[in-house]
C-alpha positions in Angstrom: 120.9 109.6 66.6 121.1 106.6 64.4 123.7 107.0 61.6 121.2 105.6 59.3 119.0 108.6 59.9 119.2 111.2 57.3 117.2 114.4 56.6 115.4 114.1 53.3 114.0 117.1 51.5 111.2 115.9 49.6 108.4 118.3 48.1 105.9 118.1 51.0 102.8 119.9 52.3 101.7 120.3 55.6 98.0 121.0 56.2 96.6 121.7 59.6 93.2 121.8 61.0 92.2 122.2 64.7 89.9 119.8 66.4 88.4 120.5 69.9 89.9 118.6 72.7 91.2 119.6 76.3 94.6 119.4 77.7 93.3 120.2 81.2 90.4 118.4 83.0 88.6 119.0 86.1 86.7 116.5 88.1 84.4 116.7 91.1 84.2 114.0 93.7 82.1 114.1 96.8 81.2 112.3 99.9 77.6 113.7 101.1 77.5 111.7 104.2 77.4 113.5 107.5 80.3 113.8 109.7 79.8 114.0 113.4 82.3 116.2 115.3 82.4 114.5 118.7 83.4 116.6 121.7 86.7 115.9 123.3 86.5 113.5 126.3 88.0 115.1 129.4 90.8 112.4 129.6 91.9 112.8 125.9 93.7 115.4 123.9 91.1 115.3 121.1 87.5 113.9 120.2 87.4 111.9 116.8 84.7 112.6 114.4 82.4 110.0 113.2 83.5 108.6 110.8 87.3 109.0 111.2 88.3 109.3 108.4 85.5 110.4 106.0 87.0 109.3 102.6 86.4 109.8 98.8 87.5 107.3 96.3 88.7 108.9 93.1 89.0 106.9 89.9 89.4 107.4 86.1 90.9 110.9 86.2 93.7 111.4 83.7 96.8 113.4 84.1 98.4 114.8 87.1 97.2 117.3 89.7 97.6 121.0 89.2 95.0 122.2 91.6 92.8 121.1 94.4 90.0 122.8 96.2 88.0 121.4 99.2 84.4 122.1 100.0 82.7 121.4 103.4 78.8 121.6 103.4 76.8 122.4 106.6 79.6 123.0 109.1 78.2 123.8 112.5 80.0 123.9 115.9 79.3 125.9 119.1 83.0 126.7 119.4 84.4 127.0 115.9 88.0 127.1 117.0 87.8 123.5 118.3 87.7 122.1 114.8 90.9 120.7 113.4 90.9 119.0 109.9 93.6 116.9 108.0 93.3 116.2 104.3 95.5 113.2 103.3 95.8 112.4 99.5 95.9 108.9 98.0 99.7 108.7 98.1 100.2 110.1 101.6 100.7 113.9 101.1 98.8 115.6 103.8 97.8 119.3 104.7 95.6 121.0 107.2 92.6 122.9 105.6 91.4 124.3 109.0 92.5 124.4 112.4 91.7 126.7 115.5 90.0 129.4 113.5 87.1 131.6 114.9 88.1 131.8 118.5 85.0 132.9 120.7 82.8 132.4 117.8 80.6 129.7 116.2 79.8 128.3 112.8 76.4 127.8 111.9 75.6 125.6 108.9 78.3 127.1 106.7 79.6 126.0 103.4 83.3 126.4 103.5 85.5 126.2 100.3 89.3 126.1 100.9 91.5 127.3 97.9 95.1 128.4 97.8 94.0 131.2 95.5 91.4 132.7 97.8 91.9 136.1 99.0 91.9 135.6 102.8 92.2 132.7 105.5 89.5 132.1 107.9 89.0 134.7 110.6 91.2 134.4 113.8 88.1 135.3 116.0 84.4 135.7 115.7 81.8 133.8 113.8 82.7 131.9 110.6 80.4 132.1 107.7 80.1 130.6 104.4 82.8 131.6 102.0 85.8 130.7 100.0 89.2 130.9 102.1 92.7 130.1 102.2 93.6 127.0 104.2 94.0 128.1 107.7 96.0 126.8 110.6 96.2 128.8 113.8 97.7 127.9 117.1 95.3 126.6 119.5 97.4 127.6 122.6 97.7 131.2 121.4 94.1 131.7 120.4 92.0 129.8 123.0 94.4 128.2 125.5 92.9 124.7 124.8 94.0 121.7 122.7 97.5 120.8 122.0 100.2 122.0 119.5 101.1 121.0 117.1 97.7 119.6 116.1 97.0 116.0 116.9 95.3 113.5 114.6 95.5 109.9 116.0 96.0 107.0 113.7 95.1 105.9 111.3 96.1 109.4 110.2 99.7 109.6 109.1 102.3 111.0 111.4 103.5 114.6 110.7 106.7 113.9 109.1 107.6 116.5 107.8 105.1 118.7 110.0 101.7 119.1 108.3 101.6 122.1 106.1 98.5 124.3 105.3 98.8 124.5 101.5 96.7 122.4 99.0 99.6 122.7 96.5 101.2 119.7 98.3 98.9 117.5 96.1 100.3 119.1 92.9 102.0 116.6 90.5 100.4 113.5 92.0 98.3 111.0 90.3 94.8 111.9 91.8 93.3 108.4 91.7 93.0 106.6 94.9 91.4 107.1 98.3 91.4 110.8 99.7 90.8 110.9 103.5 89.5 113.8 105.7 90.3 113.4 109.3 88.3 115.7 111.6 88.7 116.2 115.4 87.6 118.5 118.3 90.6 119.5 120.2 89.1 120.9 123.5 86.7 119.4 126.2 84.7 122.7 126.8 81.1 121.5 125.8 79.2 118.5 125.4 77.5 119.3 122.0 80.5 118.9 119.5 79.4 119.8 116.0 78.4 118.4 112.5 79.1 118.6 108.9 75.9 117.6 107.7 76.4 117.6 103.9 79.8 116.1 103.9 82.7 117.2 101.8 83.8 117.3 98.1 87.0 117.6 96.0 87.5 119.6 92.8 90.6 118.4 91.2 92.2 120.0 88.2 94.7 117.8 86.2 97.1 118.4 83.4 96.8 115.8 80.7 100.1 115.0 79.1 100.8 115.1 75.4 99.0 112.3 73.7 98.5 111.2 70.1 95.1 109.8 69.4 95.6 108.4 65.9 98.3 108.1 63.3 98.0 106.6 59.8 99.7 106.6 56.4 98.1 105.6 53.0 98.8 105.7 49.4 97.6 108.5 47.6 97.1 109.4 44.0 100.1 110.3 41.7 102.6 108.2 43.5 102.2 109.9 46.8 101.7 108.9 50.4 99.5 110.8 52.9 100.6 110.9 56.5 98.0 111.9 58.9 98.0 112.2 62.8 95.6 113.7 65.5 96.4 114.5 69.0 94.1 115.0 72.1 96.7 116.8 74.1 99.8 118.5 73.4 100.9 119.8 76.9 104.7 120.5 77.0 105.2 119.4 73.4 107.6 121.3 71.0 106.5 119.4 67.9 107.0 116.3 65.7 109.2 114.6 63.3 107.9 112.2 60.8 110.2 109.2 60.1 110.2 107.0 57.1 111.9 103.4 56.9 112.6 101.8 53.7 114.5 98.5 54.1 117.4 99.4 56.7 117.4 103.2 55.7 115.5 105.7 58.0 114.9 109.3 56.9 113.2 112.3 58.5 110.8 113.7 56.1 110.5 117.2 57.6 113.5 119.4 57.2 112.5 121.4 60.5 110.5 120.4 63.3 106.9 120.5 62.7 105.6 122.7 65.5 102.9 121.6 68.0 99.9 123.9 67.8 98.6 123.5 71.4 101.6 123.1 73.5 100.0 125.0 76.5 97.4 122.2 77.0 94.4 123.8 75.6 93.5 121.1 73.0 94.7 118.9 70.3 95.1 119.4 66.4 95.1 117.3 63.2 98.1 117.3 60.9 98.7 116.1 57.3 102.0 115.6 55.6 102.3 114.6 51.9 105.4 112.5 51.0 106.4 113.0 47.3 109.5 111.2 47.4 108.5 107.7 47.3 109.2 104.9 44.8 105.9 103.4 43.3 105.5 99.7 44.3 108.1 99.8 47.2 107.2 99.2 50.8 107.6 101.9 53.4 106.9 102.3 57.2 106.1 105.5 58.8 106.4 106.5 62.3 106.0 109.7 64.5 108.6 111.2 67.0 107.3 113.4 69.6 109.8 116.1 70.9 109.0 117.6 74.1 110.2 120.9 75.7 112.5 119.2 78.0 114.3 117.5 75.0 113.0 114.0 75.5 111.6 112.0 72.6 109.2 109.3 72.1 107.8 107.5 69.2 104.3 106.7 68.1 102.9 104.4 65.5 104.1 102.3 62.7 102.0 102.5 59.6 103.0 100.5 56.5 102.1 101.4 52.9 103.0 100.4 49.4 102.7 103.6 47.1 100.5 102.9 44.0 102.4 102.5 40.7 
């Protein structure tokens, strides 16, 4: 800490009032265009869907990902186990939502939602019906003796390095903005009908918005006082605040102890007021805010200048 920084103990008042704001956001993005699941040609390992891939462009979503769920609308195939899918995020992370499930069964116009928190995966055998499932990746050789293992998704899908996983949590912590790609293949040449995803697919993305100050001000108040006020829109991961005052080359911290953040769990923002009673009328001061995070890092916000009334 700068040696010029001292702790000042003026008479001060901290008044606090809550304001509504969210520290976590959820966004829904969709591509409702149909996906045709083309049957595998006899001379190839897999049949590529049309389009390959189907894409969703995500933009304007703040924060970093904490949860992703994937929904498919109108999934149909005579042999459900032939469907393999690969989801690739905007920064290259990839996972398999569905592969080789429902051996000896079909899927008929089902809406399938994939969620890491679901109670169970897709069934290994039998008909697949609408519902919410854990991402599911079975072995095609073990279940139906067709296709190849590990699953094959030809370019432009990324190579499996490391091998594709089956958890949507692979996207946690990333910036969600950019192009998400869903690669769908048929992995066995057993029929000439293929399948469809008539209603396309969608993403529900939950993000955590980092601590953010929406406004900071300092103004002269009656009776030779300065009122410092600030408002946060999110306080995720924040321990609290220090209010710094600069006069000439001298910097002092107005609060003796850290002003604790009211919403550190990301459930919203708050408004704070601090009254500086130790100023000299007619002198010039500059106030700023120091944000102190739980990991010990600090950052500064604002630079409000004021001259107390005489």
